[in-house]
C-alpha positions as CSV (number, residue, x, y, z in Angstrom):
1,M,11.5,-68.7,121.8
2,G,14.0,-69.5,124.4
3,S,16.0,-67.3,126.7
4,Y,19.7,-67.1,125.4
5,V,21.9,-67.5,128.9
6,S,25.4,-66.7,128.6
7,T,28.3,-68.3,129.7
8,T,30.0,-67.0,133.0
9,A,33.6,-65.8,133.5
10,A,34.6,-69.1,135.4
11,Q,33.1,-71.2,132.5
12,Q,35.0,-69.0,129.8
13,R,38.2,-69.6,131.8
14,E,37.4,-73.2,132.4
15,M,36.9,-73.1,128.3
16,L,40.1,-71.7,127.6
17,Q,42.4,-74.0,129.5
18,D,40.6,-77.2,128.3
19,A,41.5,-75.4,124.9
20,G,45.2,-75.0,125.7
21,Y,44.7,-71.2,125.9
22,K,45.6,-68.6,129.2
23,D,43.4,-66.2,128.3
24,F,41.6,-64.8,124.9
25,D,44.6,-62.6,123.8
26,D,46.0,-66.0,123.6
27,M,43.7,-67.8,121.7
28,F,43.9,-64.9,119.3
29,S,47.7,-64.3,118.9
30,C,47.3,-65.5,115.5
31,I,45.8,-62.2,114.5
32,P,48.0,-59.3,113.6
33,A,48.3,-57.1,116.3
34,D,47.7,-54.2,113.3
35,V,44.3,-55.5,112.9
36,K,43.2,-55.7,116.1
37,L,41.1,-53.1,118.3
38,N,43.0,-51.8,120.9
39,G,40.8,-50.7,123.9
40,K,37.1,-50.9,124.0
41,P,35.0,-49.4,121.2
42,A,33.1,-46.0,121.8
43,V,29.7,-47.6,122.5
44,P,27.8,-45.2,125.0
45,D,26.0,-46.3,128.1
46,G,22.9,-47.8,127.5
47,L,19.5,-46.5,128.0
48,S,16.6,-46.7,130.0
49,E,13.5,-48.4,127.8
50,M,11.5,-44.9,128.3
51,E,14.6,-42.8,126.7
52,A,15.5,-45.5,124.0
53,S,11.8,-45.6,123.1
54,A,12.4,-41.5,122.9
55,K,15.5,-42.0,121.2
56,M,13.8,-44.2,118.2
57,K,11.3,-42.2,117.5
58,S,13.4,-39.0,117.3
59,L,15.2,-41.1,114.8
60,A,11.9,-42.1,113.1
61,A,10.4,-38.6,113.0
62,R,14.0,-37.9,110.2
63,N,12.9,-40.3,107.6
64,T,10.7,-38.6,104.9
65,V,7.4,-41.0,104.4
66,F,6.0,-40.6,101.2
67,R,2.0,-40.9,101.1
68,R,1.8,-41.1,97.2
69,I,4.3,-42.9,95.3
70,F,4.5,-43.1,91.7
71,R,7.8,-44.8,91.4
72,G,7.9,-48.7,90.2
73,A,11.0,-49.7,88.5
74,G,11.0,-53.1,90.0
75,A,9.2,-52.7,93.9
76,Y,5.4,-51.9,93.4
77,N,3.3,-50.3,96.2
78,H,0.0,-52.2,95.5
79,Y,-2.6,-52.5,98.3
80,I,-2.2,-55.4,100.7
81,P,-5.1,-57.0,102.6
82,E,-5.3,-56.7,106.6
83,I,-5.6,-60.7,106.3
84,V,-2.3,-61.2,104.6
85,R,-0.7,-59.7,107.8
86,Q,-2.6,-61.5,110.2
87,V,-2.0,-65.0,108.6
88,T,1.8,-64.5,108.1
89,T,2.5,-63.1,111.3
90,K,1.5,-66.2,113.0
91,E,4.0,-67.8,115.4
92,E,4.0,-71.2,114.1
93,F,4.8,-69.5,110.6
94,V,7.3,-66.9,111.5
95,T,9.4,-69.1,113.3
96,A,9.5,-72.0,110.8
97,Y,12.7,-73.3,109.3
98,T,13.4,-75.5,106.3
99,P,11.0,-78.7,106.7
100,Y,13.3,-81.6,106.5
101,Q,11.2,-83.7,108.9
102,A,8.4,-84.1,106.3
103,E,6.1,-86.1,108.7
104,I,6.3,-83.2,111.3
105,S,6.6,-80.4,108.5
106,Q,3.3,-81.0,106.8
107,G,1.8,-77.5,107.4
108,V,5.2,-75.8,105.8
109,L,4.9,-78.4,103.2
110,Q,1.3,-77.6,102.5
111,S,2.3,-73.8,102.1
112,V,4.9,-74.2,99.8
113,F,3.1,-76.5,97.8
114,E,0.2,-74.3,96.9
115,Y,2.5,-71.5,96.5
116,Q,3.8,-73.4,93.8
117,T,0.7,-74.2,92.4
118,M,-0.9,-70.5,92.2
119,I,2.5,-69.7,90.6
120,C,2.0,-72.5,88.1
121,E,-1.6,-71.1,87.5
122,L,-0.3,-67.6,87.1
123,T,2.2,-68.2,84.5
124,G,1.0,-71.0,82.8
125,M,4.4,-73.0,83.5
126,D,4.3,-77.0,84.8
127,V,6.3,-76.5,87.7
128,S,7.9,-74.0,90.2
129,N,9.9,-74.2,93.2
130,A,10.1,-73.1,96.3
131,S,11.4,-69.6,95.5
132,V,14.6,-68.1,95.9
133,Y,16.2,-64.6,97.1
134,D,14.5,-62.4,94.7
135,G,13.6,-61.5,91.3
136,A,17.2,-60.4,90.4
137,T,18.8,-63.8,91.5
138,A,15.8,-66.0,90.0
139,A,16.6,-64.2,86.5
140,A,20.5,-65.1,87.4
141,E,19.9,-68.7,88.7
142,S,17.9,-69.0,85.2
143,I,21.1,-68.7,83.4
144,F,22.6,-71.9,84.7
145,M,19.3,-74.0,83.7
146,C,20.4,-73.1,80.3
147,T,23.9,-72.9,80.0
148,G,26.0,-75.8,78.6
149,P,29.3,-77.1,77.3
150,S,28.9,-75.6,73.9
151,R,26.2,-72.8,75.2
152,K,28.2,-70.5,76.8
153,R,26.5,-67.3,75.5
154,V,23.3,-65.7,77.0
155,L,21.2,-62.5,75.2
156,V,20.1,-60.3,77.4
157,S,17.3,-57.7,76.4
158,G,18.6,-54.0,76.8
159,A,15.2,-53.2,78.0
160,V,15.5,-55.2,81.3
161,N,15.9,-53.4,84.6
162,P,19.5,-52.3,84.8
163,R,19.7,-54.0,88.9
164,V,18.7,-57.1,87.0
165,S,20.6,-57.4,84.5
166,A,23.7,-56.6,86.8
167,V,23.6,-59.7,89.1
168,M,23.1,-61.7,85.8
169,K,26.7,-60.5,84.4
170,T,28.0,-60.9,88.1
171,Y,27.0,-64.3,88.1
172,C,27.9,-64.9,84.4
173,H,31.6,-63.5,85.4
174,G,32.0,-66.6,88.1
175,R,31.1,-69.2,85.7
176,G,32.7,-67.9,82.4
177,I,29.6,-67.6,80.6
178,T,29.4,-64.3,78.2
179,L,26.6,-62.3,78.5
180,E,25.7,-59.8,75.4
181,T,22.9,-57.1,75.7
182,I,20.4,-57.1,72.6
183,P,20.0,-53.4,71.6
184,C,16.5,-51.5,72.2
185,R,15.0,-49.6,69.6
186,N,12.2,-47.2,70.8
187,G,12.1,-48.5,73.8
188,E,11.8,-52.1,73.1
189,T,14.0,-55.1,72.4
190,D,15.2,-54.9,68.6
191,I,13.9,-58.5,67.3
192,E,16.0,-57.8,64.0
193,A,19.1,-57.2,66.1
194,L,18.3,-60.6,68.4
195,A,17.8,-62.0,64.8
196,G,21.6,-61.5,64.0
197,M,23.1,-62.2,67.3
198,T,21.6,-65.8,67.9
199,D,22.9,-68.5,66.9
200,D,23.9,-72.5,68.1
201,S,26.0,-71.1,70.7
202,V,23.4,-69.1,72.5
203,A,22.2,-70.9,75.7
204,C,19.4,-68.6,76.4
205,V,17.1,-65.2,75.2
206,Y,16.2,-63.0,78.2
207,I,13.7,-60.5,78.0
208,Q,11.5,-58.6,80.5
209,Q,7.7,-58.4,80.0
210,P,6.7,-55.6,80.5
211,N,10.1,-54.3,80.4
212,Y,12.0,-51.9,82.2
213,Y,10.3,-49.2,80.3
214,G,6.6,-50.1,80.8
215,I,6.5,-51.6,77.5
216,L,4.8,-54.6,76.3
217,E,7.5,-56.2,74.1
218,D,7.0,-58.8,71.3
219,A,7.6,-61.7,73.3
220,E,6.3,-64.5,70.5
221,A,8.9,-62.9,68.2
222,A,11.8,-63.1,70.5
223,G,10.7,-66.5,71.4
224,E,10.5,-68.0,68.0
225,I,14.2,-66.4,67.6
226,A,15.4,-68.4,70.6
227,H,13.8,-71.9,69.7
228,K,14.7,-72.0,66.1
229,N,18.4,-71.8,67.2
230,G,18.0,-73.9,69.9
231,A,18.2,-71.9,72.7
232,L,15.6,-71.2,75.8
233,F,13.3,-68.8,76.2
234,V,13.4,-66.9,79.6
235,T,11.3,-64.0,80.5
236,G,11.1,-62.0,83.3
237,C,7.4,-61.1,84.7
238,N,5.8,-58.5,87.1
239,P,3.0,-60.8,88.6
240,I,0.4,-58.5,88.8
241,A,0.4,-58.0,84.9
242,L,0.2,-61.8,84.6
243,A,-3.9,-61.5,85.1
244,L,-4.5,-59.4,82.7
245,I,-1.7,-59.8,79.8
246,Q,-0.9,-62.8,77.7
247,S,0.7,-65.6,79.8
248,P,4.2,-66.9,79.5
249,A,2.9,-70.0,78.4
250,E,1.1,-68.7,75.5
251,Y,3.9,-66.6,74.4
252,G,6.4,-70.2,74.3
253,A,8.2,-69.3,77.3
254,D,10.7,-72.4,78.7
255,I,11.4,-70.3,82.1
256,V,9.3,-67.5,84.1
257,T,11.3,-65.3,86.8
258,A,9.8,-62.6,88.7
259,E,9.8,-60.4,91.5
260,G,7.2,-61.6,94.0
261,Q,7.0,-58.2,95.9
262,P,3.8,-57.1,94.6
263,L,2.2,-60.0,95.8
264,G,1.5,-58.9,99.3
265,M,4.8,-57.5,100.7
266,P,5.5,-54.0,101.6
267,L,8.2,-51.8,100.2
268,S,9.9,-51.6,103.0
269,F,13.3,-50.2,102.3
270,G,13.9,-53.2,99.3
271,G,13.1,-56.4,101.2
272,P,13.0,-58.9,102.0
273,Y,11.1,-59.8,98.7
274,L,10.5,-62.9,96.7
275,G,12.3,-64.8,93.6
276,I,9.7,-66.5,91.6
277,M,11.1,-69.4,89.3
278,A,8.8,-71.8,86.9
279,A,9.7,-73.7,84.3
280,K,8.4,-76.4,81.8
281,Q,8.4,-80.0,83.0
282,E,11.1,-81.2,81.4
283,L,13.4,-78.7,82.9
284,V,12.4,-79.5,86.4
285,R,15.7,-81.1,87.9
286,K,17.1,-77.7,86.9
287,L,15.4,-75.8,88.6
288,P,17.2,-74.7,91.8
289,G,16.5,-74.7,95.4
290,R,13.4,-77.0,96.0
291,I,10.2,-78.5,95.0
292,V,7.5,-79.8,97.6
293,G,5.3,-82.6,96.1
294,Q,2.0,-84.2,96.8
295,T,1.5,-87.9,97.8
296,V,0.3,-90.4,99.9
297,D,0.8,-91.9,102.9
298,S,0.8,-95.7,103.6
299,D,-2.8,-95.4,104.8
300,G,-3.6,-93.8,101.6
301,K,-3.9,-90.5,103.2
302,R,-2.3,-87.2,101.3
303,G,0.5,-85.6,102.5
304,F,3.5,-83.5,101.1
305,V,7.2,-84.2,100.7
306,L,10.0,-82.4,99.6
307,T,10.4,-84.0,96.0
308,L,13.4,-82.7,94.5
309,Q,16.5,-80.3,96.1
310,T,19.2,-79.6,93.5
311,R,21.3,-78.2,96.0
312,E,24.7,-79.0,97.6
313,Q,23.9,-79.0,101.2
314,H,21.8,-82.3,99.8
315,I,23.1,-83.9,97.0
316,R,27.1,-84.1,95.4
317,R,28.3,-80.3,95.4
318,E,29.4,-81.4,91.9
319,K,25.5,-82.5,91.0
320,A,24.1,-79.3,92.3
321,G,22.2,-77.3,90.8
322,S,22.7,-74.2,93.1
323,N,24.4,-72.8,96.0
324,I,21.4,-71.3,97.5
325,C,20.9,-73.0,100.9
326,T,17.8,-71.2,101.9
327,N,14.5,-70.1,100.4
328,E,11.7,-67.0,101.1
329,A,9.4,-69.6,102.4
330,L,7.8,-66.6,104.8
331,C,7.8,-64.4,101.7
332,A,5.9,-67.4,99.5
333,L,3.6,-67.8,102.2
334,T,3.1,-64.2,101.8
335,A,2.4,-64.0,97.9
336,L,0.1,-67.1,98.9
337,V,-2.1,-65.5,100.9
338,Y,-2.4,-62.7,99.0
339,L,-3.3,-64.5,95.8
340,S,-5.9,-66.4,97.6
341,A,-7.4,-63.3,99.4
342,M,-7.2,-61.6,96.2
343,G,-8.5,-64.2,94.0
344,P,-8.9,-64.3,90.0
345,E,-10.8,-61.4,89.8
346,G,-9.3,-59.1,92.3
347,L,-6.1,-59.8,90.9
348,K,-7.5,-58.8,87.5
349,R,-9.5,-56.0,88.9
350,A,-5.8,-54.5,90.8
351,A,-4.0,-55.1,87.2
352,V,-6.4,-53.1,85.5
353,L,-7.1,-50.1,88.1
354,S,-3.3,-50.3,87.6
355,T,-2.9,-49.6,83.6
356,S,-6.1,-47.2,83.2
357,K,-4.7,-45.1,85.7
358,A,-1.3,-45.2,84.1
359,H,-2.9,-44.1,80.8
360,Y,-5.0,-41.6,82.2
361,F,-1.8,-40.2,84.3
362,Q,0.4,-40.4,81.0
363,N,-2.5,-38.4,78.9
364,K,-2.6,-35.6,82.1
365,L,1.2,-35.0,82.2
366,A,1.5,-34.7,78.4
367,E,-1.5,-31.8,79.1
368,V,1.6,-29.7,80.8
369,G,4.5,-30.5,79.1
370,F,5.8,-33.6,79.9
371,T,5.5,-35.7,76.6
372,P,5.5,-39.2,76.1
373,V,9.0,-40.7,75.1
374,Y,7.4,-44.1,73.4
375,D,4.5,-44.6,71.3
376,R,4.4,-48.0,72.5
377,P,1.7,-50.1,74.2
378,F,2.4,-50.4,78.1
379,F,0.9,-51.9,81.4
380,N,1.4,-49.5,84.5
381,E,5.0,-47.7,83.8
382,F,5.8,-45.1,81.1
383,V,8.9,-42.7,80.3
384,T,8.1,-38.9,79.8
385,T,10.6,-35.9,78.9
386,C,11.0,-33.7,81.6
387,P,11.3,-30.3,80.6
388,C,12.3,-29.0,83.8
389,S,15.2,-30.0,86.3
390,A,14.4,-33.5,87.2
391,G,15.8,-32.8,90.6
392,T,13.8,-29.4,91.4
393,L,10.6,-31.6,90.1
394,M,11.5,-34.6,92.8
395,S,11.9,-31.9,95.8
396,V,9.0,-30.0,95.2
397,L,7.0,-33.6,94.7
398,A,8.6,-34.3,98.3
399,L,7.6,-30.9,99.7
400,H,3.7,-32.3,99.6
401,G,4.4,-35.6,100.3
402,I,5.2,-37.2,96.9
403,L,7.4,-39.7,95.8
404,G,7.8,-38.9,91.7
405,G,9.2,-40.9,89.1
406,L,12.1,-42.3,88.8
407,P,14.3,-40.0,87.1
408,L,16.6,-41.8,84.3
409,P,20.4,-41.4,83.2
410,D,19.2,-39.9,79.6
411,G,17.2,-36.7,81.9
412,N,13.7,-38.9,81.1
413,I,11.3,-39.7,84.1
414,L,9.8,-43.1,84.5
415,W,6.3,-42.7,85.9
416,C,4.6,-45.9,87.7
417,T,0.6,-46.2,88.8
418,T,-0.9,-48.8,90.8
419,E,-4.2,-49.1,92.2
420,K,-3.4,-47.2,95.3
421,N,-3.4,-44.1,93.3
422,T,-6.4,-42.0,93.5
423,K,-7.4,-39.5,90.8
424,A,-7.0,-36.9,93.0
425,D,-3.5,-37.9,93.8
426,I,-2.5,-38.0,90.2
427,D,-4.2,-34.5,89.5
428,E,-2.5,-33.5,92.3
429,T,1.2,-34.3,91.5
430,V,0.3,-32.9,87.3
431,R,-0.7,-29.6,88.9
432,L,2.3,-29.4,91.1
433,A,4.8,-30.6,88.1
434,G,2.8,-28.3,85.4
435,G,3.5,-25.4,88.0
436,I,7.4,-25.9,87.6
437,T,7.1,-25.6,84.1
438,A,4.7,-22.7,83.8
């Protein structure tokens, strides 16, 4: 990385004069005085390196670091093999930018191509893009792949992560699209209600599989209703669960979106994460962002290129499918390295451990009064009642370095396990929870 050399005071005066200004105040005279900062900001004096290090350590010590986590709801504490960090922190990857010039960007282009290939293998879809910002953005962007002049209604399950559906609503508001919520029954999408809401004005039906409450939806039935009325079927997935459960292609999805964070990305206070998007071949030109393709050069050697770039920076604005002007290439590389390191069997093992521990955890919690709310098949998340104050429960667990499940608005608790949760951790959490209700 090159050093930044600032301009001198003399150079600044020269530039101001050439631009026709006496000084900086003259240059910014168009700005009202009442919005300007009068005087210098109250910034303290600088610290030495030793003092700054001590200060930062003091601030960091105020953080609560949970060593045992039983919360998911969109971000998951999976084990990340060390090779993931070793590869993705190499300078050539960390500093790589958009591969505009294919002839000098073959390494980055190949990594994106391999990522797209693995996402297609995982989802069963034909094509994948080079990723978008996060899972919620991917879900929202998928709406625009489906809507048209005569189809302006979007049906979204009420069992979708509320943070995802909130982003979808924001996107729809800006485009004049009507988003309607499909009612839930017993914690899952009400298929009968969906059938009654669907007609030829519906652009797409969106469900989450597994859903926000961890339940495995009747995705095939939802897809059949959507297709019967000419609408597209879109699903939001947990990529780890795809190693174990039916793939979106198998239950008829047209578009698949997912939060890629479980694929090798740490929780990191909420980001950066990865928006996965994949679709059937006939929708390839509607995928936002970029798609990397494989080809051969004039000598017959394999090469990689940016095949499709459906964004306003490359094509006419009115033809653009999205105004997203970047991609999550480093996060996509992280997912690629993670999937390569885990392999099919490793990914399946992580999924099996996550769900088996969740079922053990649910049974043990029931023994101390935390009754399961939904008697439905689930992956690694489940909802229980909370026979005590949720705030008290979370505080007691936090004192022992445990982040408990997510308190829901109805007073229940959404719990989660991954392969990182040991039996000893689960038993200790149950013991502490049972001690509150005893």
